[in-house]
N, C-alpha and C positions, 0 to 999 in steps of 0.2 A: 442791519437788515437780516431778518431771519432767513435761513436757508441759502444765503449767498455764499458761494464757495470761496470768494476772495475776502470776505470779512473774517479776520482771524479769530474773533471771539466765538464764531460758530464751530471752529475746529473741524472744518470740512476740507481744508486745503490738503491736497495729496502731494503737492510739489515740494521740492527741497528749497528752503529759503537760503540764498547765498549771502545776502547782506540786507541790512535795514538801517534806517535813520529815524528821525523824529516824525516824518510825514509819509515815507514810502518804504516798501520792501521790494526786493528783486529776487525772483524765484525762477526755477526751471519751468519750461513750458510743457513738460511731460509729453514730448513729441518723439516718436520712434524714427521718423524720417528726418526731421530737422533737429538732429541731436544736440547741436549747440545753439539752442534758442532759449529765450527767457522772456519774462514779463516784469515790467515795473508797475506796481500797483499801489495806489494811495491807501493808507489806513482808513481814511474818511470814505464812506460809501456815497459816491456820486456816479452818475451814469456816463457823463461825457467830459472830455477835457475842456470844453467850453465853460465849465463851472469851476475851474481851478482858480484859486486866489493867486495874487501876485507872488506871495511867499511860496506857494506850491510850485509855481513855474520856476522859481529860483532854485528850490531844493531839487526839483525834477532834473534840472540841468546838471547839477552835481551828481545825482544818482545815475544818470545816463553815462557820465564819464567813469564812474566807479564800475558800472556794468561792463563798459568797454574794456577796462583794465582786467576784469575777471575773464572775459573771452579771449584776451590777447594771448593767454597761455596756450591756446589751441592754434595759434597762427593763422587766423582767417585772412583772406585776401579782400574781403569786403563785408558790408552789413546791409541788411534791409531793416528799416525801423518804421513802424507805422501803427496807426489806430484804426479800428473798425468802430464806427460810431453809428448806432442804429441798426435795426434788424436787416434792412435792405443792404447795408454795407457789410453785413456779416458778423455783427456783434451778437454773440450768443450768451454772454454773461453781462448783465446790466450793472456792472461795476467797472468803471473805466480802467483800462489796462493798456500799456504800451508794449507792443511786440518788438523784440530785438532778436534778429536772426543773423548769426554769423554765417558768412558765405565763403565757399571754397571753389577753386578753379576746377577741381575734379568732379564737381556735381554735374549731372546731366542738364540741368537748367542754368548752368553758369552763364552769366551775361544777361539773364532775363530778370528784370526787376519786378516791382510791385504791379506795374501796369500791364505786364505781359498777358495775363488772362483777360483783363478788362478790355484790351484793345483788339480782341478777336472779332472778326466780322459777325460771329454769332451773337455777340453782346450788343450790337448796334441797336439803339432804340428805333422804334417805328416812327416815321415822320407823322406829325400831328397836323 
C-alpha cells in the first residue's frame, strides 16, 4: 500500500526494528512518554487482526513472547497489550499493529489499565 508508514517497502518507517521473522516485525513505538513501548506489525498490509490467517495468529504468539523477552531487560512490573481497530477506536494507521507497553510502578498512572480513560463518566454514551 503506497504511503503506508508500516509497509517496509515504502521506506517510511522511522522506528527502530528490534526483531523480525517471516510474518511480523517488532519495532519501537517512537513515544517520548511511554519510552518502553513497541509495536508488532505484520509485513502483509491488512487493516484489522480479524483478517489474520491461522498461521499469522501462531507466529504472532511467538513474536509477542520475543517482544516480552526484549522488554524484560528494563524490568517492567507489568504490560498493557492492545489493538485499536477502526477510527472510532483510535486506529490512526490503517495497517494493523499490536501495541505493547511495558509498565512500571513509579509511573503516575501505575495501576490504571487500558479501560481507565474509557470508563470515565464523560465517555458514557447517551441513552437512545
